[in-house]
C-alpha positions in Angstrom: 101.5 60.6 149.6 104.0 58.1 148.5 102.7 54.9 147.0 104.1 51.6 148.4 103.9 48.2 146.9 100.6 46.6 147.7 99.3 49.6 149.6 96.4 51.8 148.5 97.0 55.5 148.6 95.5 58.8 147.4 96.5 59.5 143.7 99.0 62.3 143.4 97.9 65.8 142.5 94.5 67.2 142.2 91.8 64.7 141.1 89.9 67.4 139.3 92.9 68.6 137.3 94.5 65.2 136.5 94.1 64.5 132.8 95.4 60.9 133.3 92.8 60.1 136.0 90.0 61.7 133.9 91.1 59.7 130.8 91.0 56.5 132.8 87.5 57.4 134.2 86.2 58.1 130.7 87.7 54.9 129.4 85.9 53.0 132.2 82.6 54.6 131.4 83.0 53.9 127.7 83.8 50.2 128.4 80.9 49.9 130.7 78.6 51.3 128.1 79.8 48.8 125.5 79.5 45.9 127.9 76.2 46.7 129.4 74.6 48.5 126.4 74.2 51.6 128.5 74.5 55.3 127.6 76.2 56.7 130.7 77.7 60.2 130.3 80.9 60.9 132.2 80.6 64.0 134.5 83.6 64.0 136.8 86.0 62.1 139.1 85.1 62.6 142.7 87.9 60.5 144.3 91.0 58.6 143.1 93.2 56.1 144.8 95.9 53.8 143.5 97.7 50.6 144.4 101.0 49.3 143.0 100.7 45.7 141.9 102.0 44.3 138.5 101.3 47.7 137.2 98.8 50.0 139.0 95.2 49.4 140.2 93.2 52.6 140.2 90.2 52.9 142.5 88.0 55.7 141.3 84.7 57.2 142.4 83.1 58.5 139.3 80.1 60.7 138.8 78.1 59.9 135.6 74.7 60.8 134.2 72.2 58.1 133.5 69.0 59.1 131.9 69.3 62.6 133.1 70.2 61.7 136.7 73.6 62.0 138.3 74.9 58.8 139.9 78.0 57.6 141.7 80.0 54.6 140.6 83.0 52.8 142.2 85.4 51.8 139.4 88.6 49.7 139.5 91.0 49.8 136.6 94.2 47.8 136.1 96.9 49.5 134.1 100.2 48.1 132.8 101.6 51.0 130.8 104.6 49.1 129.4 102.2 46.7 127.7 99.7 49.4 126.7 97.2 47.5 128.8 94.1 48.8 130.5 91.3 46.7 132.0 88.1 47.7 133.9 87.9 45.1 136.7 84.9 46.6 138.5 82.2 49.1 137.8 79.3 49.4 140.2 76.8 52.0 141.3 77.0 53.1 144.9 74.3 55.9 145.0 72.5 58.8 143.4 73.7 62.4 143.3 70.8 64.7 144.3 69.8 67.7 142.2 71.4 69.8 144.9 73.6 68.7 147.8 73.4 69.7 151.4 76.5 71.9 150.9 74.3 74.0 148.6 71.8 74.2 151.4 74.5 75.5 153.9 75.5 72.3 155.7 78.9 72.5 157.3 81.4 69.7 157.0 80.8 68.6 160.6 77.2 68.2 159.8 75.3 71.2 161.2 72.5 72.7 159.2 72.4 76.5 158.8 68.6 76.6 158.3 66.7 77.8 155.2 68.8 78.5 152.2 67.9 80.0 148.8 67.8 77.4 146.0 67.3 77.8 142.2 63.7 78.0 141.2 64.5 75.9 138.1 66.0 73.0 140.1 64.1 69.7 139.3 63.5 69.0 142.9 62.0 72.4 143.4 59.8 72.0 140.3 58.6 68.6 141.5 57.7 70.0 144.9 55.9 72.9 143.3 53.9 70.6 141.0 52.9 68.5 144.0 51.6 71.7 145.8 49.6 72.7 142.7 48.2 69.2 142.4 47.2 69.1 146.1 45.6 72.6 145.8 43.6 71.4 142.8 42.3 68.4 144.7 41.2 70.6 147.6 39.6 73.2 145.4 36.0 73.3 144.1 37.0 75.5 141.2 35.8 74.5 137.7 39.1 75.8 136.3 42.3 73.9 137.0 45.3 75.5 138.6 48.4 75.7 136.5 51.9 76.4 137.7 53.0 79.6 136.0 56.2 80.4 137.9 58.2 79.6 141.0 58.8 83.1 142.1 61.0 82.3 145.1 62.3 79.1 146.7 64.2 78.1 149.8 65.1 74.7 151.2 66.2 73.1 154.4 67.8 69.7 154.2 68.4 66.7 156.4 71.4 64.7 155.4 73.6 61.7 155.8 77.2 60.8 155.2 78.3 58.5 152.4 81.4 56.5 153.1 83.4 55.2 150.2 86.7 53.3 150.7 86.4 54.1 154.5 86.6 57.8 153.7 84.0 60.5 154.1 83.2 61.2 150.4 80.3 63.6 150.4 77.1 64.7 152.0 73.8 64.0 150.2 70.3 65.0 150.9 68.2 62.4 152.8 65.0 64.5 153.1 64.1 68.1 152.6 61.6 70.9 153.2 60.8 73.5 150.5 59.4 77.0 151.2 58.1 78.5 147.9 56.2 81.4 146.5 54.2 80.2 143.5 52.5 82.1 140.8 49.5 80.1 139.5 47.0 80.6 136.7 43.3 79.6 137.1 41.3 80.4 134.0 42.2 84.0 133.1 43.3 84.9 136.7 46.7 84.8 138.3 47.1 84.0 142.0 50.1 83.7 144.3 50.4 81.1 147.1 53.0 80.6 149.8 53.5 76.9 150.3 55.7 74.6 152.4 56.3 71.1 151.0 58.1 68.3 152.8 60.0 65.5 151.0 60.4 62.3 153.2 63.1 59.6 153.2 61.2 57.6 150.5 61.1 60.7 148.2 57.4 61.3 148.7 56.2 64.9 148.7 53.6 66.3 151.2 52.0 69.7 151.2 52.4 70.9 154.8 51.2 74.5 154.6 49.6 76.7 152.1 48.2 80.2 152.1 47.3 82.8 149.4 49.6 85.7 149.0 48.1 89.1 148.3 51.3 91.1 148.0 
């Protein structure tokens, strides 16, 4: 798309493969870290637009890692190459990036869920759901020996979702709430037991054990 004076347009070429855009994004993250005494780690550029002014204004949507969590930031950078000038004019957080997106759970672009999908057992959200199930099981048990999570043998998830709009454009789909169907291997004393559990995560991020039964397979 051609760039016209004063108009905002998509940056030329592939955002993912543009070294210039990535360099600007890394520069913005570094400048933000210095100014705010943060330790953000650049991950990738999700979206890039530009506007011709006295130089070029770049509007970037950047994914960065803050204390182990992926987050999205809107960044505006003013560049005047003939003066070797770069300035970060805006750097603000616009949302979190979930441990897995709805696309991982089989959500089509138009927003139709495809039902339960396999997810990695080591995913932090899966592990959190599993730990909640074990904690709830322990609270309901009269056993003198505590239950300990030994392994998530199998995990599936079904997600609800919402659309995030950035710069009046559909940017991505993120999880709003989710259900986890898991097979857990637990230890209780010197015994190993398996349980099939279903855990729901609501809009506030709170987990609830919805179903639980011992597996004898």
